[in-house]
Every structure is written in C-alpha cells, then in structure tokens.
C-alpha positions as CSV (number, residue, x, y, z in Angstrom):
1,M,-36.6,-0.8,74.0
2,A,-38.0,-0.4,70.4
3,L,-35.0,1.1,68.1
4,L,-36.0,3.8,65.1
5,H,-34.3,3.5,61.8
6,P,-32.9,6.8,61.1
7,G,-35.3,7.3,58.0
8,R,-38.4,6.5,60.7
9,A,-36.8,9.0,62.9
10,V,-37.5,12.0,61.1
11,T,-40.8,10.4,60.3
12,C,-41.9,10.4,64.0
13,S,-40.5,13.7,64.3
14,K,-42.7,15.4,61.2
15,H,-45.0,13.7,62.9
16,I,-45.0,15.6,66.1
17,Q,-44.5,18.1,64.6
18,D,-47.3,18.0,62.6
19,N,-49.2,17.0,65.8
20,C,-47.9,19.6,67.8
21,I,-49.1,22.5,65.8
22,S,-52.8,21.2,65.0
23,T,-53.3,21.1,68.7
24,G,-51.7,24.6,69.6
25,V,-49.0,23.8,71.0
26,T,-46.2,26.4,70.9
27,S,-43.1,26.3,69.4
28,P,-40.9,26.2,72.7
29,Q,-42.7,22.8,73.3
30,I,-42.1,21.5,69.7
31,K,-38.6,21.9,69.6
32,C,-38.2,20.7,73.3
33,T,-40.3,17.3,72.3
34,L,-38.2,17.0,68.9
35,Q,-34.9,17.5,70.5
36,R,-36.2,14.9,73.4
37,T,-37.2,12.2,70.6
38,A,-34.2,13.0,68.6
39,S,-31.8,12.3,71.7
40,R,-33.7,9.1,72.8
41,T,-32.9,7.7,69.1
42,H,-29.7,9.2,68.4
43,H,-28.7,7.1,71.8
44,A,-30.6,3.6,70.6
45,L,-28.7,3.8,67.7
46,R,-25.3,4.2,69.5
47,R,-26.5,1.7,71.9
48,H,-28.0,-0.4,68.6
49,R,-24.4,-0.4,66.9
50,R,-22.0,-1.4,70.3
51,F,-24.7,-4.8,70.4
52,C,-23.3,-5.2,67.5
53,S,-20.2,-4.0,67.1
54,S,-19.5,-6.1,70.6
55,S,-21.5,-9.9,69.6
56,L,-19.6,-9.4,66.2
57,T,-16.5,-8.9,68.2
58,S,-17.5,-11.9,70.9
59,S,-17.9,-14.3,68.3
60,V,-14.5,-13.9,66.5
61,T,-13.5,-14.7,70.2
62,D,-14.9,-18.1,70.0
63,S,-13.2,-21.0,68.7
64,T,-13.8,-20.7,64.9
65,D,-11.4,-23.6,64.2
66,E,-14.9,-25.0,63.0
67,V,-15.9,-22.3,61.1
68,P,-15.5,-22.9,57.3
69,L,-13.4,-20.7,55.5
70,A,-16.0,-19.7,53.3
71,D,-18.0,-18.6,56.4
72,L,-15.2,-16.7,58.0
73,Q,-14.8,-15.0,54.8
74,V,-18.3,-13.7,55.1
75,M,-17.6,-12.6,59.1
76,L,-14.7,-10.7,57.4
77,E,-16.8,-9.0,54.8
78,D,-19.6,-7.9,57.3
79,A,-17.3,-6.3,59.7
80,V,-15.7,-4.2,57.0
81,R,-19.4,-3.2,56.3
82,Q,-19.8,-2.7,59.9
83,E,-16.3,-0.4,60.6
84,D,-15.7,-2.9,63.2
85,Y,-11.9,-3.1,62.4
86,Q,-10.7,-5.0,65.3
87,A,-13.5,-8.2,64.5
88,A,-12.1,-7.8,61.5
89,A,-8.7,-7.6,62.1
90,K,-8.9,-10.6,64.1
91,L,-10.9,-12.4,61.0
92,R,-8.2,-12.1,58.5
93,D,-5.9,-13.0,60.8
94,E,-7.5,-16.2,61.7
95,L,-8.4,-17.2,58.0
96,T,-4.8,-16.4,57.2
97,R,-3.7,-19.0,59.8
98,R,-6.3,-21.7,58.3
99,Q,-5.7,-21.5,54.8
100,S,-1.8,-21.4,55.5
101,D,-2.3,-24.1,58.0
102,S,-4.4,-26.3,55.6
103,R,-1.8,-25.2,52.5
104,S,0.9,-26.2,54.2
105,M,-1.2,-30.4,55.0
106,V,-1.9,-30.3,51.3
107,E,1.6,-29.5,50.0
108,E,3.3,-32.2,52.7
109,A,0.2,-34.9,51.1
110,N,0.9,-34.0,47.5
111,R,4.8,-34.3,48.3
112,R,4.2,-38.0,49.9
113,F,2.8,-38.8,46.6
114,Y,5.5,-38.0,44.3
115,D,7.9,-39.3,47.0
116,A,6.1,-42.9,46.6
117,F,5.8,-42.3,43.0
118,Q,9.8,-41.9,42.2
119,R,10.6,-44.5,45.0
120,N,8.4,-47.2,43.4
121,D,6.6,-47.5,47.1
122,F,3.5,-49.6,46.4
123,K,2.5,-49.3,50.0
124,A,3.8,-45.5,50.6
125,M,1.0,-45.0,47.3
126,N,-2.0,-47.0,48.4
127,D,-1.6,-44.7,52.1
128,I,-1.9,-41.4,50.2
129,W,-5.1,-42.7,47.9
130,G,-8.2,-42.1,50.1
131,Q,-11.8,-44.0,49.6
132,G,-15.0,-43.6,47.6
133,E,-16.6,-43.5,44.2
134,Q,-14.8,-40.5,43.4
135,V,-11.6,-42.4,43.5
136,Q,-9.9,-41.8,39.8
137,C,-7.0,-42.0,37.9
138,I,-6.1,-40.6,33.9
139,H,-2.3,-41.3,32.7
140,P,-0.5,-39.7,30.2
141,A,-2.6,-40.6,27.1
142,A,-4.8,-42.7,28.3
143,A,-8.7,-43.1,29.6
144,C,-9.4,-42.6,32.8
145,I,-9.9,-45.5,35.3
146,A,-12.4,-45.1,38.2
147,S,-12.8,-47.2,41.7
148,R,-10.0,-47.5,44.1
149,K,-9.4,-50.7,43.3
150,N,-8.6,-49.7,39.3
151,V,-6.5,-46.9,40.3
152,M,-4.2,-49.1,42.7
153,E,-3.9,-51.7,40.5
154,S,-2.8,-49.1,37.6
155,W,-0.1,-47.4,39.9
156,R,1.3,-51.6,41.1
157,M,1.9,-51.9,37.2
158,I,3.3,-48.4,36.9
159,L,5.2,-48.8,39.9
160,R,7.4,-52.0,38.7
161,G,9.6,-50.6,36.4
162,A,12.4,-49.0,36.8
163,P,12.6,-45.8,39.4
164,M,12.8,-42.2,38.1
165,S,13.3,-38.5,39.4
166,I,11.1,-36.6,39.8
167,S,11.1,-33.1,40.2
168,L,8.1,-30.5,40.5
169,E,7.7,-27.1,38.9
170,D,4.8,-24.2,38.6
171,V,3.2,-25.8,41.6
172,R,0.1,-23.8,42.6
173,I,-2.2,-25.1,45.6
174,F,-5.5,-24.3,46.3
175,V,-7.6,-25.0,49.5
176,S,-10.9,-24.7,51.0
177,D,-12.4,-26.2,54.2
178,S,-12.4,-30.2,52.5
179,M,-11.2,-30.6,49.3
180,A,-7.9,-29.1,47.5
181,F,-6.2,-29.0,44.3
182,V,-3.1,-28.8,43.4
183,T,-1.1,-28.2,39.4
184,C,2.4,-28.7,38.5
185,I,4.6,-29.6,35.9
186,E,6.7,-33.0,36.6
187,V,9.9,-33.2,35.3
188,M,10.7,-36.9,34.9
189,D,14.3,-38.0,34.3
190,A,14.5,-41.9,34.0
191,G,18.3,-41.7,32.7
192,D,18.0,-42.9,29.1
193,S,14.7,-40.5,29.0
194,R,13.3,-37.3,29.9
195,G,9.6,-36.4,30.1
196,R,7.4,-33.6,31.4
197,T,3.8,-33.9,32.8
198,A,1.3,-32.0,33.0
199,A,-0.8,-32.7,36.4
200,T,-3.8,-32.4,38.4
201,N,-3.8,-33.3,41.9
202,V,-7.1,-33.8,43.5
203,F,-7.0,-34.4,47.5
204,E,-10.1,-34.3,49.7
205,K,-9.8,-34.3,53.5
206,Q,-10.8,-38.0,54.9
207,N,-11.1,-38.5,59.1
208,G,-8.6,-35.4,59.4
209,R,-6.1,-36.5,57.0
210,W,-5.3,-35.0,52.7
211,V,-5.6,-37.7,50.9
212,L,-5.8,-38.0,46.7
213,V,-8.6,-38.6,45.0
214,H,-8.3,-38.2,41.5
215,H,-4.9,-37.6,39.3
216,H,-4.7,-36.5,36.5
217,G,-1.7,-36.1,33.9
218,S,-1.0,-34.6,30.5
219,P,2.1,-34.7,28.1
220,T,3.8,-31.5,27.6
221,P,6.7,-30.4,25.3
222,V,10.3,-30.8,26.9
223,F,11.8,-27.5,25.9
224,V,15.7,-28.3,25.4
C-alpha cells in the first residue's frame, strides 16, 4: 500500500474537492470523500510509524556486540528523533556497557605497561607492545623512535637501569572501537631522584587484545 506524506495528503484532498466541484458532486459527497481519504491517510501513517518503531526496536534486541560504537551512537540519535524511547533506552544502556567494558580493558593494558616499566620486566614490556609500522615511542627529551624492533631495543636499554616506583596522576582514557589513548602524569621516584612526566599512550585492538602502539613522554616541572 502506498503511504501518503502529510503534505501530499492535503494536496490530494484539495484535488478531490476541486474535481468534485467541477463535476457537480454535492457538498455532502465531497465531505464524505474527504473524510474517507483523511481516514485512510491517518491509518496508513500510524501503521508506517509503528513499522519504523518496531523495526528499530527489533534491531536493538538483536546482538549489537559487533556493531561499531559510532554506529550505536547514530542509532541512539535516530531512536530519539523518532521518539522511540524504548529503543533509545536499550541503545543507551548497550552503548554505556560497551564503552565501560572497553575502557576497563584499556585501563588494564595501561596498568600492565607501567607495571612492567617499574619492575624492569622486559618480557612483560615486550608483550604489551603491538605489531605494525605504526609502533613508535618518544622518550623524554629524545627523538621519535620508529618500528617495533627499535622501540623494544630502547626499552631493553632503559629497563637495565635501577628499578623505580611509578604512580599515576590525572589519568584520562578515551576509547573508540579499535583505538584508544590514555593521558596521564607519571610520578617517578628512584630514591635519590624524583621526576614528573606528561605521557600519552596510544592503544590499538589487535587480535582481540588492547596493545600499546605509541608512547610519548615529556618532562614536566616538579611541584614541591
């Protein structure tokens, strides 16, 4: 059945009225015809809205684990626009759950990076770094080191030093489907020396795991 847009329904009704007048159809007949047209249009539009609403709600009840977070956000906005608040609530909850799960996994990956760092554990450090030509590292006051091989060699040299205690401040985590980045302040205490470094850690989801692909550390003033 063809559905009439509200604007088209008005035009159609006007056309019927003009046509009836030109052919000599009486006013009661015109009124009856217009009422039938308006009724059919009204029911068709209601049916169309119910169909759109049920389709959206049905799509929400399907598994959304594979739907990108950006697409879930678009679906949520569409549901609100259509005033389908039941679907919107489900999409909101699913989006919150997915973001929370990803955030927790990235937070754990970031913790493992600093745990390997302060324990001088090269094996654990090697495991947390990902693969690919995008792997880079910028140590404080140093140039950018590119390629996984060179990055890991730099960490091998650093982890040969004395162990240090590292605590984090002002940790902020931002997550998308396959990429995430963490900004924080590293507070390092090596006993006779103490320092603060502003760090950015970029993680990528590879083979279902969040791994580090970029680390950038910049010295910051130490506040006593």
